[in-house]
Structures are given as C-alpha cells and as structure tokens.
Backbone and ligand atoms as CSV (ligand in chain L), in Angstrom:
chain,resi,resn,atom,element,x,y,z
A,1,MET,N,N,1.784,-0.623,24.956
A,1,MET,CA,C,0.772,-0.626,26.009
A,1,MET,C,C,1.404,-0.302,27.321
A,2,PHE,N,N,0.781,0.621,28.093
A,2,PHE,CA,C,1.315,0.923,29.387
A,2,PHE,C,C,0.129,1.242,30.348
A,3,GLU,N,N,0.436,1.424,31.509
A,3,GLU,CA,C,-0.637,1.712,32.542
A,3,GLU,C,C,-0.501,3.206,32.984
A,4,ILE,N,N,-1.640,3.756,33.383
A,4,ILE,CA,C,-1.626,5.099,33.901
A,4,ILE,C,C,-2.297,5.116,35.239
A,5,GLU,N,N,-1.730,5.890,36.170
A,5,GLU,CA,C,-2.285,5.930,37.551
A,5,GLU,C,C,-3.339,7.146,37.469
A,6,CYS,N,N,-4.582,6.828,37.314
A,6,CYS,CA,C,-5.601,7.874,37.394
A,6,CYS,C,C,-5.586,8.469,38.773
A,7,PRO,N,N,-5.530,9.779,38.894
A,7,PRO,CA,C,-5.518,10.385,40.260
A,7,PRO,C,C,-6.778,10.153,41.056
A,8,TYR,N,N,-7.787,9.617,40.384
A,8,TYR,CA,C,-9.114,9.377,41.060
A,8,TYR,C,C,-9.434,7.959,41.277
A,9,CYS,N,N,-8.878,7.033,40.343
A,9,CYS,CA,C,-9.302,5.626,40.356
A,9,CYS,C,C,-8.137,4.671,40.625
A,10,GLY,N,N,-6.937,5.134,40.410
A,10,GLY,CA,C,-5.790,4.290,40.630
A,10,GLY,C,C,-5.252,3.754,39.304
A,11,LEU,N,N,-4.404,2.743,39.348
A,11,LEU,CA,C,-3.700,2.208,38.167
A,11,LEU,C,C,-4.634,1.487,37.202
A,12,ARG,N,N,-4.639,1.853,35.946
A,12,ARG,CA,C,-5.522,1.177,34.970
A,12,ARG,C,C,-4.714,1.095,33.584
A,13,GLU,N,N,-5.139,0.214,32.748
A,13,GLU,CA,C,-4.497,0.099,31.449
A,13,GLU,C,C,-4.791,1.309,30.594
A,14,MET,N,N,-3.849,1.717,29.730
A,14,MET,CA,C,-3.983,2.909,28.916
A,14,MET,C,C,-5.235,2.892,28.028
A,15,THR,N,N,-5.705,1.676,27.679
A,15,THR,CA,C,-6.868,1.609,26.748
A,15,THR,C,C,-8.066,2.229,27.358
A,16,GLU,N,N,-8.146,2.490,28.725
A,16,GLU,CA,C,-9.279,3.122,29.345
A,16,GLU,C,C,-9.239,4.619,29.178
A,17,PHE,N,N,-8.082,5.173,28.687
A,17,PHE,CA,C,-7.897,6.564,28.619
A,17,PHE,C,C,-7.831,7.105,27.178
A,18,THR,N,N,-8.040,8.408,27.078
A,18,THR,CA,C,-7.811,9.052,25.818
A,18,THR,C,C,-6.897,10.305,26.048
A,19,CYS,N,N,-5.975,10.500,25.157
A,19,CYS,CA,C,-5.073,11.594,25.224
A,19,CYS,C,C,-5.618,12.713,24.377
A,20,HIS,N,N,-5.666,13.938,24.957
A,20,HIS,CA,C,-6.158,15.073,24.227
A,20,HIS,C,C,-5.135,16.136,23.921
A,21,GLY,N,N,-3.861,15.751,23.836
A,21,GLY,CA,C,-2.847,16.659,23.418
A,21,GLY,C,C,-2.167,17.383,24.494
A,22,GLU,N,N,-1.474,18.440,24.120
A,22,GLU,CA,C,-0.623,19.228,24.956
A,22,GLU,C,C,-1.480,19.867,26.111
A,23,ALA,N,N,-0.873,19.825,27.316
A,23,ALA,CA,C,-1.511,20.506,28.436
A,23,ALA,C,C,-0.987,21.926,28.598
A,24,HIS,N,N,-1.714,22.676,29.415
A,24,HIS,CA,C,-1.320,24.003,29.827
A,24,HIS,C,C,-1.306,24.939,28.645
A,25,ILE,N,N,-2.227,24.856,27.757
A,25,ILE,CA,C,-2.426,25.836,26.653
A,25,ILE,C,C,-3.345,26.888,27.184
A,26,ALA,N,N,-2.784,28.095,27.365
A,26,ALA,CA,C,-3.584,29.182,27.895
A,26,ALA,C,C,-4.235,29.997,26.790
A,27,ARG,N,N,-5.508,30.297,26.946
A,27,ARG,CA,C,-6.193,31.133,25.968
A,27,ARG,C,C,-5.595,32.586,26.037
A,28,PRO,N,N,-5.350,33.169,24.903
A,28,PRO,CA,C,-4.787,34.507,24.958
A,28,PRO,C,C,-5.709,35.543,25.631
A,29,LYS,N,N,-5.175,36.409,26.468
A,29,LYS,CA,C,-5.971,37.347,27.159
A,29,LYS,C,C,-6.399,38.560,26.265
A,30,ASN,N,N,-5.647,38.833,25.266
A,30,ASN,CA,C,-5.897,39.940,24.364
A,30,ASN,C,C,-6.533,39.438,23.055
A,31,SER,N,N,-7.495,38.545,23.186
A,31,SER,CA,C,-8.037,37.826,21.978
A,31,SER,C,C,-8.595,38.763,20.925
A,32,LEU,N,N,-9.137,39.908,21.300
A,32,LEU,CA,C,-9.682,40.830,20.278
A,32,LEU,C,C,-8.677,41.503,19.441
A,33,LYS,N,N,-7.440,41.480,19.895
A,33,LYS,CA,C,-6.333,42.150,19.187
A,33,LYS,C,C,-5.452,41.187,18.413
A,34,LEU,N,N,-5.737,39.902,18.508
A,34,LEU,CA,C,-4.868,38.984,17.792
A,34,LEU,C,C,-5.037,38.993,16.308
A,35,SER,N,N,-3.938,38.777,15.630
A,35,SER,CA,C,-3.972,38.634,14.186
A,35,SER,C,C,-4.460,37.246,13.872
A,36,ASP,N,N,-4.799,36.955,12.613
A,36,ASP,CA,C,-5.165,35.628,12.136
A,36,ASP,C,C,-4.049,34.674,12.407
A,37,GLU,N,N,-2.847,35.082,12.149
A,37,GLU,CA,C,-1.714,34.199,12.342
A,37,GLU,C,C,-1.523,33.860,13.840
A,38,GLU,N,N,-1.734,34.818,14.755
A,38,GLU,CA,C,-1.678,34.560,16.172
A,38,GLU,C,C,-2.781,33.583,16.645
A,39,TRP,N,N,-3.992,33.810,16.122
A,39,TRP,CA,C,-5.107,32.904,16.444
A,39,TRP,C,C,-4.807,31.511,15.919
A,40,GLY,N,N,-4.300,31.411,14.722
A,40,GLY,CA,C,-3.959,30.098,14.111
A,40,GLY,C,C,-2.879,29.356,14.994
A,41,ASP,N,N,-1.971,30.106,15.451
A,41,ASP,CA,C,-0.950,29.489,16.327
A,41,ASP,C,C,-1.519,28.965,17.597
A,42,TYR,N,N,-2.518,29.779,18.228
A,42,TYR,CA,C,-3.124,29.332,19.454
A,42,TYR,C,C,-4.012,28.115,19.238
A,43,VAL,N,N,-4.756,28.097,18.088
A,43,VAL,CA,C,-5.787,27.055,17.906
A,43,VAL,C,C,-5.181,25.728,17.381
A,44,PHE,N,N,-4.182,25.907,16.470
A,44,PHE,CA,C,-3.720,24.682,15.658
A,44,PHE,C,C,-2.319,24.162,16.090
A,45,PHE,N,N,-1.419,25.026,16.507
A,45,PHE,CA,C,-0.067,24.583,16.628
A,45,PHE,C,C,0.248,24.167,18.024
A,46,ARG,N,N,0.825,22.940,18.138
A,46,ARG,CA,C,1.196,22.367,19.429
A,46,ARG,C,C,2.571,21.915,19.336
A,47,SER,N,N,3.263,21.760,20.445
A,47,SER,CA,C,4.594,21.215,20.517
A,47,SER,C,C,4.509,19.749,20.342
A,48,ASN,N,N,5.564,19.197,19.774
A,48,ASN,CA,C,5.605,17.749,19.480
A,48,ASN,C,C,7.049,17.277,19.849
A,49,PRO,N,N,7.369,17.338,21.103
A,49,PRO,CA,C,8.789,17.094,21.452
A,49,PRO,C,C,9.143,15.616,21.478
A,50,LYS,N,N,10.362,15.375,21.263
A,50,LYS,CA,C,10.942,14.046,21.414
A,50,LYS,C,C,11.552,14.089,22.790
A,51,GLY,N,N,10.791,13.648,23.760
A,51,GLY,CA,C,11.248,13.777,25.192
A,51,GLY,C,C,10.054,14.016,26.090
A,52,LEU,N,N,10.288,14.840,27.097
A,52,LEU,CA,C,9.238,15.090,28.014
A,52,LEU,C,C,8.148,15.943,27.480
A,53,HIS,N,N,6.874,15.566,27.738
A,53,HIS,CA,C,5.716,16.275,27.257
A,53,HIS,C,C,4.638,16.299,28.230
A,54,ARG,N,N,4.067,17.389,28.500
A,54,ARG,CA,C,2.902,17.502,29.459
A,54,ARG,C,C,1.610,17.444,28.635
A,55,GLU,N,N,0.762,16.447,28.957
A,55,GLU,CA,C,-0.396,16.167,28.180
A,55,GLU,C,C,-1.650,16.145,29.006
A,56,ARG,N,N,-2.796,16.397,28.389
A,56,ARG,CA,C,-4.133,16.339,28.970
A,56,ARG,C,C,-4.666,14.921,28.717
A,57,TRP,N,N,-5.062,14.210,29.663
A,57,TRP,CA,C,-5.667,12.891,29.446
A,57,TRP,C,C,-7.047,12.875,30.159
A,58,MET,N,N,-7.930,11.964,29.682
A,58,MET,CA,C,-9.242,11.771,30.317
A,58,MET,C,C,-9.422,10.273,30.491
A,59,HIS,N,N,-9.984,9.944,31.704
A,59,HIS,CA,C,-10.315,8.473,31.919
A,59,HIS,C,C,-11.640,8.198,31.325
A,60,GLN,N,N,-11.609,7.981,29.988
A,60,GLN,CA,C,-12.723,7.798,29.150
A,60,GLN,C,C,-13.673,6.703,29.606
A,61,HIS,N,N,-13.025,5.553,29.967
A,61,HIS,CA,C,-13.878,4.356,30.380
A,61,HIS,C,C,-13.765,4.138,31.856
A,62,GLY,N,N,-13.731,5.187,32.596
A,62,GLY,CA,C,-13.637,5.078,34.046
A,62,GLY,C,C,-14.476,6.269,34.617
A,63,CYS,N,N,-13.705,7.089,35.371
A,63,CYS,CA,C,-14.414,8.218,36.084
A,63,CYS,C,C,-14.730,9.349,35.100
A,64,ARG,N,N,-14.126,9.409,33.920
A,64,ARG,CA,C,-14.329,10.412,32.918
A,64,ARG,C,C,-13.836,11.869,33.395
A,65,LYS,N,N,-12.895,11.795,34.293
A,65,LYS,CA,C,-12.326,13.031,34.758
A,65,LYS,C,C,-11.013,13.328,33.959
A,66,TRP,N,N,-10.707,14.656,33.848
A,66,TRP,CA,C,-9.521,15.081,33.174
A,66,TRP,C,C,-8.359,15.208,34.207
A,67,PHE,N,N,-7.177,15.025,33.704
A,67,PHE,CA,C,-5.943,15.226,34.507
A,67,PHE,C,C,-4.758,15.408,33.617
A,68,ASN,N,N,-3.652,15.687,34.156
A,68,ASN,CA,C,-2.456,15.936,33.270
A,68,ASN,C,C,-1.416,14.824,33.556
A,69,VAL,N,N,-0.629,14.588,32.549
A,69,VAL,CA,C,0.394,13.589,32.617
A,69,VAL,C,C,1.714,14.140,32.045
A,70,LEU,N,N,2.815,13.833,32.733
A,70,LEU,CA,C,4.112,14.172,32.254
A,70,LEU,C,C,4.749,12.895,31.682
A,71,ARG,N,N,4.798,12.793,30.354
A,71,ARG,CA,C,5.186,11.556,29.703
A,71,ARG,C,C,6.426,11.734,28.859
A,72,HIS,N,N,7.269,10.744,28.737
A,72,HIS,CA,C,8.365,10.782,27.864
A,72,HIS,C,C,7.867,10.164,26.572
A,73,THR,N,N,7.963,10.915,25.471
A,73,THR,CA,C,7.312,10.498,24.221
A,73,THR,C,C,8.051,9.342,23.511
A,74,VAL,N,N,9.269,9.084,23.854
A,74,VAL,CA,C,10.033,8.036,23.237
A,74,VAL,C,C,9.835,6.683,24.001
A,75,SER,N,N,10.000,6.711,25.281
A,75,SER,CA,C,9.908,5.520,26.100
A,75,SER,C,C,8.503,5.301,26.647
A,76,ASP,N,N,7.587,6.243,26.531
A,76,ASP,CA,C,6.284,6.174,27.189
A,76,ASP,C,C,6.244,6.136,28.645
A,77,GLU,N,N,7.460,6.333,29.241
A,77,GLU,CA,C,7.592,6.369,30.692
A,77,GLU,C,C,6.817,7.606,31.254
A,78,ILE,N,N,5.933,7.372,32.183
A,78,ILE,CA,C,5.124,8.408,32.859
A,78,ILE,C,C,5.853,8.885,34.133
A,79,LEU,N,N,6.265,10.116,34.148
A,79,LEU,CA,C,7.070,10.697,35.248
A,79,LEU,C,C,6.203,11.277,36.361
A,80,ALA,N,N,5.012,11.720,35.889
A,80,ALA,CA,C,4.092,12.340,36.890
A,80,ALA,C,C,2.674,12.337,36.316
A,81,VAL,N,N,1.717,12.148,37.238
A,81,VAL,CA,C,0.298,12.317,36.967
A,81,VAL,C,C,-0.282,13.279,37.998
A,82,TYR,N,N,-1.015,14.281,37.523
A,82,TYR,CA,C,-1.478,15.289,38.509
A,82,TYR,C,C,-2.789,15.842,37.963
A,83,LYS,N,N,-3.552,16.275,39.035
A,83,LYS,CA,C,-4.850,16.876,38.702
A,83,LYS,C,C,-4.705,18.204,38.070
A,84,ILE,N,N,-5.748,18.547,37.327
A,84,ILE,CA,C,-5.769,19.885,36.605
A,84,ILE,C,C,-5.480,21.049,37.565
A,85,THR,N,N,-5.928,20.909,38.803
A,85,THR,CA,C,-5.817,21.998,39.737
A,85,THR,C,C,-4.443,21.929,40.555
A,86,ASP,N,N,-3.698,20.868,40.316
A,86,ASP,CA,C,-2.443,20.788,41.067
A,86,ASP,C,C,-1.332,21.691,40.442
A,87,LYS,N,N,-0.305,22.033,41.209
A,87,LYS,CA,C,0.808,22.650,40.763
A,87,LYS,C,C,1.618,21.800,39.796
A,88,LEU,N,N,2.367,22.347,39.004
A,88,LEU,CA,C,3.250,21.550,38.068
A,88,LEU,C,C,4.240,20.733,38.868
A,89,PRO,N,N,4.275,19.441,38.670
A,89,PRO,CA,C,5.303,18.711,39.367
A,89,PRO,C,C,6.596,18.825,38.618
A,90,THR,N,N,7.673,18.580,39.363
A,90,THR,CA,C,9.033,18.614,38.682
A,90,THR,C,C,9.454,17.160,38.566
A,91,ALA,N,N,10.098,16.854,37.512
A,91,ALA,CA,C,10.552,15.424,37.302
A,91,ALA,C,C,11.891,15.572,36.610
A,92,LYS,N,N,12.803,14.778,36.991
A,92,LYS,CA,C,14.090,14.734,36.380
A,92,LYS,C,C,13.992,13.673,35.289
A,93,GLN,N,N,14.483,14.069,34.020
A,93,GLN,CA,C,14.503,13.216,32.880
A,93,GLN,C,C,15.676,12.197,33.081
A,94,LYS,N,N,15.265,10.901,32.855
A,94,LYS,CA,C,16.287,9.877,32.954
A,94,LYS,C,C,17.048,9.796,31.641
A,95,SER,N,N,18.320,9.491,31.742
A,95,SER,CA,C,19.103,9.418,30.501
A,95,SER,C,C,19.071,8.027,29.925
L,1,ZN,ZN,ZN,-10.394,7.708,36.831
C-alpha cells in the first residue's frame, strides 16, 4: 500500500486510484499501412520493466481525472506525478 499525490486533489491512498498501464503509447500515424503484426504490437504489447515505469493512472474514487506517474516497479517508489499535458519530468533512479 502506498500513497499517490493526485495533481488535482493532493495526497490520497492508492486504493482510490486505478492503474491503466504504460503511459505515452502513441497511436501509429500510418495506421492504414500497418501489418497485422504491427497492429498487434501497438494494441497488445507493453513494456514490463523491473525498474522505472511511466504509467497512466486515474483517480477513480476522487476527481476521476487521468494523470501520469513515474514509478519504480520493485519498490513502488513514486518519483514523479504529472498531468497528461505536462512535459516529461526527469527523475534520477535511486540505487
Ligand atoms: Zn484527484
């Protein structure tokens, strides 16, 4: 269990939020020319790193707004929380 700083509501317990996987997945611009394999890669395959991961979260039981989180998948340490429209924050990984 950990807490997340919602960029709109402030610090709340993680049970108020839902994680919707990897952030920054861009829809292919040349979608009409993609092969089935390329579509499958876009739709189904996501990175699953042991370490820093950028994720989309939603404050399900609060403001219901979307935002991004930079989280370490082993320690659950959250290094950054930022709005969808914000620039990517930089964070140094702790050893
Ligand atoms: Zn919120």
